[in-house]
C-alpha positions as CSV (number, residue, x, y, z in Angstrom):
1,X,98.6,99.6,141.3
2,X,96.1,102.5,140.9
3,X,92.9,101.5,139.0
4,X,93.9,104.3,136.1
5,X,97.3,102.4,135.8
6,X,96.1,98.8,135.2
7,X,93.9,99.8,132.6
8,X,96.5,102.0,130.7
9,X,98.3,98.8,130.6
10,X,95.1,96.7,129.6
11,X,94.9,99.4,126.4
12,X,98.5,98.7,125.9
13,X,98.3,94.8,126.1
14,X,94.7,95.4,123.3
15,X,96.5,97.6,120.7
16,X,100.2,96.9,121.1
17,X,101.9,93.6,119.7
18,X,103.1,91.0,122.2
19,X,106.6,91.5,121.8
20,X,106.2,95.1,123.2
21,X,108.4,95.1,126.1
22,X,107.4,95.3,129.8
23,X,109.8,98.1,130.3
24,X,108.6,99.9,127.7
25,X,105.2,99.4,128.5
26,X,105.6,100.5,132.0
27,X,107.4,103.5,130.9
28,X,104.8,104.5,128.3
29,X,102.4,103.9,131.3
30,X,104.3,106.3,133.5
31,X,104.2,109.3,131.0
32,X,100.2,108.8,130.7
33,X,100.1,109.0,134.6
34,X,102.1,112.3,134.7
35,X,99.7,113.7,132.3
36,X,96.2,112.5,134.0
37,X,94.2,115.0,135.8
38,X,94.0,114.9,139.9
39,X,91.5,112.1,140.6
40,X,91.0,110.7,137.1
41,X,90.1,107.4,137.2
42,X,89.9,106.4,133.2
43,X,91.8,106.9,130.1
44,X,90.4,109.9,128.1
45,X,89.5,109.3,124.5
46,X,92.3,111.3,123.4
47,X,94.7,108.9,125.1
48,X,92.7,105.7,123.7
49,X,93.1,107.3,120.6
50,X,96.8,107.8,120.7
51,X,97.4,104.1,122.1
52,X,95.6,102.9,119.1
53,X,97.6,104.5,116.8
54,X,100.7,103.7,118.3
55,X,99.9,99.9,118.2
56,X,99.2,100.2,114.8
57,X,102.9,101.8,114.2
58,X,104.2,99.1,116.1
59,X,102.2,95.9,114.7
60,X,103.6,97.5,111.1
61,X,107.2,97.6,112.5
62,X,106.7,93.9,113.5
63,X,105.3,92.7,110.1
64,X,107.9,94.8,108.3
65,X,105.5,96.5,106.2
66,X,107.9,99.4,105.5
67,X,105.9,99.9,102.1
68,X,102.5,99.9,103.3
69,X,102.2,103.5,104.4
70,X,103.2,104.5,100.7
71,X,100.6,102.2,99.8
72,X,97.9,103.8,101.9
73,X,98.8,106.8,100.3
74,X,99.1,105.7,96.7
75,X,95.3,104.1,97.4
76,X,94.2,107.1,98.8
77,X,95.2,108.8,95.6
78,X,93.3,106.2,93.7
79,X,90.1,106.4,95.9
80,X,89.6,110.2,95.8
81,X,90.5,110.5,91.7
82,X,87.5,107.5,91.6
83,X,85.3,109.4,93.8
84,X,85.7,112.9,92.2
85,X,84.7,111.3,89.0
86,X,81.3,109.7,90.4
87,X,80.6,113.1,92.2
88,X,80.5,114.8,88.8
89,X,78.4,111.7,87.2
90,X,76.0,111.9,89.9
91,X,75.8,115.5,90.5
92,X,73.9,115.7,86.7
93,X,71.3,113.5,88.1
94,X,70.5,116.3,90.5
95,X,70.1,118.7,88.4
96,X,67.7,116.8,85.9
97,X,63.9,116.4,86.3
98,X,62.8,113.5,88.3
99,X,61.2,110.8,86.0
100,X,60.5,108.4,88.8
101,X,56.9,107.2,88.7
102,X,56.3,108.5,92.5
103,X,57.3,112.2,92.8
104,X,59.5,112.7,95.7
105,X,59.6,116.4,97.0
106,X,62.7,118.4,95.6
107,X,65.6,119.9,97.2
108,X,65.2,123.1,96.4
109,X,66.5,123.4,92.2
110,X,68.0,119.5,93.2
111,X,66.4,116.1,92.9
112,X,67.7,114.8,96.3
113,X,69.8,115.3,99.4
114,X,72.6,113.9,97.4
115,X,73.7,117.6,95.7
116,X,75.5,118.4,99.3
117,X,77.2,115.2,98.8
118,X,78.5,115.5,95.2
119,X,79.7,119.2,96.2
120,X,81.6,118.2,98.9
121,X,83.1,115.8,96.8
122,X,83.8,118.2,94.0
123,X,85.5,120.6,96.7
124,X,88.1,117.8,97.6
125,X,89.7,118.0,94.5
126,X,89.8,121.6,95.0
127,X,91.4,121.2,98.4
128,X,93.9,118.5,97.5
129,X,95.1,120.9,94.3
130,X,96.0,123.9,97.0
131,X,97.1,121.4,99.8
132,X,100.8,122.0,100.5
133,X,101.3,120.0,103.2
134,X,98.5,121.8,105.9
135,X,95.8,119.0,105.7
136,X,93.4,121.1,103.5
137,X,93.2,117.8,101.5
138,X,92.4,115.4,104.5
139,X,90.2,117.9,105.9
140,X,87.9,118.5,103.2
141,X,87.7,114.4,102.6
142,X,86.8,114.0,106.0
143,X,83.9,116.7,105.6
144,X,82.7,114.9,102.2
145,X,82.6,111.6,104.1
146,X,80.7,112.9,107.0
147,X,78.2,114.5,104.5
148,X,78.0,111.1,102.5
149,X,77.2,109.6,105.7
150,X,75.0,112.3,107.4
151,X,72.4,112.2,104.3
152,X,71.3,108.8,105.3
153,X,69.7,110.0,108.8
154,X,68.7,113.4,107.2
155,X,66.8,111.9,104.7
156,X,64.7,109.5,107.4
157,X,63.9,112.3,109.6
158,X,63.1,114.9,106.9
159,X,61.4,112.6,103.9
160,X,63.6,114.0,101.7
161,X,65.0,111.9,98.8
162,X,68.5,111.0,99.0
163,X,70.6,108.7,96.7
164,X,70.4,104.9,96.8
165,X,72.5,103.3,99.6
166,X,74.4,101.3,97.3
167,X,75.7,104.4,95.9
168,X,76.5,106.2,98.9
169,X,78.1,103.0,100.3
170,X,80.2,102.8,97.9
171,X,81.2,106.5,97.7
172,X,82.2,106.3,101.8
173,X,84.0,103.2,101.1
174,X,86.2,105.2,99.0
175,X,86.3,108.6,100.9
176,X,87.4,106.0,103.9
177,X,90.5,105.0,101.8
178,X,90.9,108.4,100.7
179,X,91.6,110.2,103.9
180,X,95.0,108.1,103.6
181,X,95.8,109.9,101.0
182,X,96.9,113.2,103.1
183,X,99.2,115.8,101.5
184,X,102.7,116.9,100.3
185,X,102.4,115.7,96.7
186,X,103.9,117.0,93.7
187,X,102.0,119.7,92.2
188,X,101.3,117.2,89.1
189,X,99.8,114.8,91.6
190,X,97.8,117.3,93.3
191,X,96.5,118.4,89.8
192,X,95.1,115.0,89.2
193,X,91.6,115.5,90.4
194,X,90.7,118.7,88.9
195,X,92.0,116.8,85.8
196,X,89.6,114.3,86.3
197,X,86.8,116.6,86.8
198,X,87.9,118.3,83.2
199,X,87.8,114.8,81.5
200,X,84.6,113.4,82.9
201,X,82.5,116.6,82.4
202,X,82.5,116.1,78.3
203,X,81.6,112.5,79.0
204,X,78.6,113.5,81.4
205,X,77.4,115.8,78.7
206,X,77.7,113.6,76.3
207,X,75.7,110.9,78.3
208,X,72.9,113.6,78.9
209,X,72.9,114.9,75.5
210,X,72.3,111.2,74.5
211,X,69.1,110.9,76.8
212,X,70.5,108.3,79.2
213,X,70.9,110.5,82.4
214,X,66.9,111.2,82.9
215,X,66.6,107.6,84.1
216,X,67.9,108.9,87.5
217,X,69.3,107.2,90.3
218,X,67.3,104.1,89.9
219,X,67.9,103.9,86.0
220,X,69.7,101.0,84.4
221,X,72.7,103.7,83.4
222,X,73.6,104.0,87.1
223,X,74.6,100.0,87.2
224,X,76.7,100.6,84.0
225,X,79.0,103.9,86.0
226,X,79.1,102.0,89.0
227,X,80.5,98.9,87.1
228,X,82.7,101.1,84.8
229,X,84.4,102.6,87.8
230,X,84.9,99.7,89.4
231,X,86.7,97.9,86.6
232,X,88.6,100.9,85.9
233,X,90.1,101.3,89.5
234,X,90.9,97.6,89.8
235,X,92.7,98.1,86.3
236,X,94.3,101.0,87.5
237,X,95.6,99.7,90.8
238,X,96.7,96.5,89.4
239,X,99.1,98.3,86.3
240,X,100.2,100.1,88.9
241,X,101.2,97.3,91.3
242,X,102.9,95.6,88.6
243,X,105.0,98.3,87.6
244,X,106.0,99.1,91.1
245,X,106.9,95.7,91.7
246,X,109.0,95.5,89.0
247,X,111.2,98.1,90.1
248,X,111.2,96.2,93.8
249,X,108.3,98.4,95.2
250,X,105.7,96.6,97.2
251,X,103.8,99.8,97.7
252,X,101.2,99.1,94.4
253,X,100.5,95.6,96.0
254,X,99.8,97.1,99.4
255,X,97.6,99.7,97.7
256,X,95.7,97.0,95.6
257,X,95.1,95.1,99.1
258,X,93.7,98.5,100.5
259,X,91.4,99.3,97.5
260,X,89.8,95.6,97.6
261,X,87.2,97.2,99.8
262,X,86.1,100.3,97.6
263,X,86.1,97.9,94.3
264,X,83.9,95.6,96.0
265,X,81.4,98.3,97.3
266,X,81.3,99.6,93.6
267,X,79.9,96.1,92.5
268,X,77.4,95.9,95.5
269,X,74.3,96.4,93.7
270,X,75.5,93.8,91.3
271,X,76.3,91.3,94.2
272,X,72.9,91.9,96.0
273,X,70.8,91.3,92.5
274,X,72.9,88.1,92.4
275,X,72.0,86.9,95.7
276,X,68.4,88.2,95.2
277,X,67.8,86.1,92.2
278,X,69.1,82.8,94.3
279,X,67.3,83.8,97.4
280,X,63.9,85.0,96.0
281,X,64.0,83.8,92.6
282,X,62.8,85.7,89.5
283,X,64.5,89.1,88.5
284,X,67.5,90.8,90.3
285,X,66.1,93.1,92.6
286,X,68.2,93.7,95.7
287,X,66.6,94.5,98.8
288,X,68.5,95.7,102.2
289,X,68.9,92.6,103.5
290,X,71.0,91.3,99.9
291,X,72.8,94.8,100.2
292,X,73.7,94.3,104.1
293,X,74.6,90.6,103.2
294,X,77.1,91.8,100.3
295,X,78.1,94.6,102.0
296,X,79.6,92.4,104.7
297,X,81.0,89.9,102.3
298,X,82.9,92.5,100.5
299,X,84.5,93.7,104.1
300,X,85.0,90.7,105.6
301,X,87.1,89.4,102.6
302,X,88.8,92.8,102.3
303,X,89.8,92.8,106.1
304,X,91.2,89.2,106.0
305,X,93.0,89.8,102.7
306,X,94.9,92.5,104.6
307,X,95.0,90.6,107.6
308,X,96.6,87.7,106.2
309,X,99.0,89.5,104.2
310,X,100.3,91.1,107.0
311,X,100.5,88.2,108.9
312,X,102.6,86.3,106.5
313,X,105.0,89.3,106.4
314,X,104.9,89.1,110.1
315,X,105.9,85.5,110.3
316,X,108.7,86.0,107.2
317,X,110.4,88.7,109.3
318,X,110.2,86.7,112.4
319,X,112.3,83.8,111.2
320,X,116.1,83.9,112.1
321,X,117.7,83.4,108.9
322,X,116.0,86.8,107.9
323,X,117.3,88.9,110.9
324,X,120.7,90.4,111.6
325,X,122.2,88.5,114.7
326,X,123.4,91.6,115.9
327,X,120.3,94.3,115.7
328,X,117.7,92.0,114.8
329,X,116.9,93.8,111.6
330,X,115.2,92.0,109.0
331,X,118.4,90.8,106.7
332,X,117.0,92.1,103.5
333,X,116.5,95.3,104.6
334,X,119.5,96.1,106.2
335,X,120.7,99.8,106.2
336,X,123.7,101.3,104.4
337,X,126.9,100.4,105.8
338,X,125.3,97.4,107.9
339,X,128.0,95.4,107.1
340,X,130.5,97.8,108.3
341,X,128.1,98.8,111.7
342,X,128.3,95.0,112.5
343,X,131.4,93.5,111.5
């Protein structure tokens, strides 16, 4: 056995469930070996990504989580709508004069590098509307996610102001989930992000006329905005989950599980402020330590909830009384004419 073959087998054992048959693994390795370049000793990055994706699919099949993919798409749409609404709100702060006690250098006509972030997010609304299964929405969302993350090192290198980390982290979390939306939706769904923009603009203009927006990224109104977005996203996910569950569709429940992370990130500053009060005393003024700790707590909780649910589904699906004795299919999700196929 060559080193390359051994490494492919190790990757399959790492990414794929233990129930994946030895014969199938050998066949899969043989395919990769046929496509390998002469003298190749290590799997290519593309092959590793391909094996990782195939392993995820096999794990989902093993857990019988057939409604997870629709749940990911539903969660992606809700995350995209929330991200677009926040982008409209934050865009207003970029065109207002800075009222901070210290005067950061402007970025052209804008207050900070955040202008590029919010412009990219508003572009996703347009791309989603015109996407007819060509992948434009996912590419635009990916671009917005990259720009959201990139402004942090760019700000460090240039000394230009950027939005606060708790704003960018929440937006990035929404972007990661929004990638799962994909395309191929009916027209009325594709127009929802543009509808959110149209509905959010009057609210933002009203806030602007009342003078709330002049407080900038570090004013108290930013906490209100993030909290309102988190509560709205949570209520929407719960209502959709209950409605779909009443129709026997678990996609809404999976969507809620996937959205635990982004929802928690929208409350990141409040959580960090609570930790700061307990650790340091005094007012709830978060720092990078409390923000990092809060982000770790949210990420760990979200991942644990999803993995716990997948594990429970796996054990339920693996029970003998939940399997067809002839074909091994989950008995509660038999295919049409299943009884006729196995008399």
